[in-house]
N, C-alpha and C positions, 0 to 999 in steps of 0.2 A: 585453620578453621574451614570446614566444608561450606561451600556456597550453594544455597538452594537454587535449583534450576528454574526458579519462578519468582515473581514478585507477589506479595500477599497483601491485600488491602482489607482493612477491617479486622475484627477480632471475633473469636467464638464461632458459632454456627453460621454467622452471616459473612464470614471472611471469604474473599474471592481471590483465587490464584490465577495468574496470567503467565503462561510459559515464556521463558526467555529463550529466544531462538537464535540470538547472536550476541556476542559480547567481546569487546576488546578494551584497551586502556582508555579510549576516548568515547565510545558509544555503547549503548545497549539497545537491542531490538526485541520487542515483545510481540506475541500474537494477540492482537487486540480483539476482545470479544464484542458482541453487539451491546448497545445501550450506554456506552461511555462517550461523553462529549469532550472535545479538545478545545477548551476555552481558557482564558486567563485565570490565574489563581483567585483573583479578586471577584470573579463572576460567580455570584452565590445564588443564582436563580434555580439551581438544580443540585441535588445531592449526588449526581453522577458526573461530577467534574473530575476527570481523570487526573489532571495536573494537581488539583488541590488535594485529592486523595493520596497521591504519591508523596507530595511534600509533607502531608500530615504523618504518613507512615514513616518517612525518614526521620522526621522530628521526634517521633515517639520511640525511636530506636528499634524499629522492627528488625528481626534477625536477618531477613534477606538483604537489607541495606547495611546493617552493622557488620555483617560478615565480609562485606566488600569495602568497608570504610567509606561508604557513600555519604556525601553531604549535599550533593547537588545532582539533580536529574531533571532535564527539561525537554519537552517534545520539540523536534526540529521541523516537522511538517504535520499536516492534519489529515485525518480520515473522518468522514461523516459518522455520526453517532451509530448508525446501523450498518456501517461498512466494517468488515472484519479484516484481520491479516496483519502484515508487516507494518509496524509502527516504530520509528527510530527516535531514540532519546540521546541527548548529549550529556556527558558527565562534568562539563565545565562550561563557563561562559564562552571561553575561547573556542571550544569545540562546537558550541551552539552557533556561533557566528560563522565558523569555517564550513560546517556542514550546510548551514542555511544558504551560504553563498553558492554551493553546488546546485541546490534547488533553483535558486534565482537565475543562475546562468545556464540552466538546462543541461547540467552535467550529471544529473542523477537519473538513472534509467529505471523506469517503473513498469511493472506488468501486473495486470488485473485479469480476473476471470469474472464473467457476468453470465447469468442465465436470463434469456429473453423468451417471451412467448411468440410462437410463429417462427418463420424462416426469413432472414433478411434477403433482400433482392440480390446482393452480390456476395461472393465468398470472401472477398477482401475489399476493403474500401477505407478511405480517409475522409474525416469530417473536419472542416476548417471554419465552421460557423462561429462568428464572434459572439462573445457572451458578456452580459451586463446584469446587474441586479434588477429585479422586477420592482418598479416603483410603486406598484399597487399591492402586491402580495409579499409581505416580509418573509425572508428566508427562502425565497424562490429566485432562480435565475431565469433569464430569457435571452433569446437570440436578438441581437441588435447590430445590424450590419454597419451602422453609422457610428454609434458611441461605444459599442462593445469592444472588449479587449481580444486581441488575437488569441485563438484557441485552436489546438490541433490534436486529434486523436486518430490513431490507426486501429482498424478492427480486422479480425479474421475469424471465420467460422471454424470451430474445432470439431463439433459433433452435433448431430440432431437426433433427438429421440422423441417420438410422438409429436406433440405440438410445442416442444421446448427445444431451444438451441443454446449450446454452450459457445460463448464468444470470448476471444482473447482481446484485451484492450491495451494499447500502448500509448498512454498520454504523453505528448511532447511538452505541452504547457501544463500548468497546475491550477486551473481556475476552479472555483467552487462549483460542485455538482457537474463538472465538465463531462465525465463519462456518461452520467445519467441523462443530461440534456442532449448530448450528441447522439446517443442511442435512441432517445425518444424522437428526435428530429429525423432519424433514419427510418422511422416507422416501426421500431421494435424496442419499446421502453423496457428497462430492467424489471424483471419479475419482482413483485412486492413493492414497487416504487409508487407510493400513494401521492407523491407530489407531481410527477410527470407522466404517470401511467394510469391514473384513476384509482378507485378504491382497491385496497390490497387485502387479500386473505392470507397471505404468507409473508414471511420476513424478507427484507431486501436481499436479493441474490447477487451481491457484489462483494468480491474479496480481493485484497491486495496480496499477491503471491510471490512477488520478487522485487528486490531493490538492489541495484548494483551501482558502484561508483569507485573512483580512485581515492583512497584515503589521503586527505590533504596534508597529513603529518608524515606518514611513512612512504607515500607515493605508491603504495601497493594496492592492487585491485581487490575489491570486496564484493562478494555476492551473498545476499541473504534471501533465504527461502522460507515461506510459511507453508505448512502442510496443506494438501489439497483434498486428502481422502474424504474427510467428513463432509466438506462442502459439496463435493461432487455426489457423494452418496445421498445427501439430503434431497437432491433433486433427480435422483435416479440415473446418474452418469457413472462411468466406469473408473478405471485406474487413474492415478494422478498423472499429469502430463509432464512433470519434471523429474520422473523416476529415473535415476541413474545409479550405477554401482556405488555402494556405500564404501567409503574409505575410512581408515582409522583416524581418530582425533590426533593431531600433532602432539608430541610429548610435552612441548613447552606451553600448550594451551591449557586454559582452565577446563577441567573435565565436567561438562554439563551433559554427558551422554544420555542420562535418563530423560532429558527433555528434548532430545534431538529427533524431531519428527521427519526430517529430511536429511539427505546425505551431505557430507562434506565433499566438495568437488576439487580434487587435486589436479586432475588432468585438464586438457583443453575443453572449453565449453562446447555444448552442442552447436551445430551449424545452422542457427536460425537466420532471420532476415539480415542481421548485422553482426559483426564480430563483437563478442562480449568478453570482458576480462575474466581471468582466472580469479579464484577466491583468495583472499588474504588469509594468512595463517592465524586466524582468531578462533573463537569458539562458535562455529556455525552449526546450529542444531537443527537442524533440519536436514523561427524568426517572424517577427511581426509582419502582418500583411501590408504590402505597400499600396494596394488598391483599396479604394473606398467602396467599391461595389460589393454586393452580397456574395460571399464565397459559395462555391458549389462543392458537391461531393465528388471525390475522385474514386472511380472503381478500378478494379484490376490490381495487380501486384503492387505492394507498397514500395516507395522509393527507398534506396539504401539510406541508412542513417549515419550521420557523422558522429564523431566522438562527443560532440557537444550537445547531442539530443538528449531527451529525458524520457 
């Protein structure tokens, strides 16, 4: 039975398809669109609860799930409602726990692209401001050097056009709104961020474009990419930054070629700031602060990352 290269939520003209950009026996990764929330199934304050919609679709016997004999699919991490890109789901409770542990122990490497207005002061810098929930404004985070949790994000300017700058973000920790707060505190909030950057006339310009880790079951490295073309073009930027020669899909893999917006990478990874693992033969379609004082920004080249970073 052919497996659709997407998940489909809803029925009829209102149905929404989300591309599957990676899949193996344990996990499935989709390219999450804007507007969907990652909240528990029982949270019924919105009709845009992605987990609830997926569970309902599986329960109704939707073809995308039935063709895979899927009975279970649960998100392993979260993206903000208006953030797009790589979103990882586990196909079993065991996989949920094992993959979740990789996030908790900072063994999940994440890469984002953000568009900011203006030009940051440094070409490369790291922000380590501690973050905590804002006790006054619900749903907002704030910098708190005393009670906040250790947070770290490295940034690098990739391109500047007119008054907009394309920034790469590598979060080591995974606090709520971490990239958004750290960029705002750096003097360049994400374009379209109405929480930390003032009134917005455009949609939030933040996208998760890469996730890499060592499979906890096979011990093989995995790299998952989300396409960058449309995101970059939406804000007037050029070709995608992860463009590499396209390799054929392994014969033993599920063929989801029609949904593959980025290449499968069989050879060694590009030589960025730290060594990254080669990709698993799946269907790829496409430390806490010891000081209590307020941390400062570090400018200049980022320090090498250990294998346990995220």
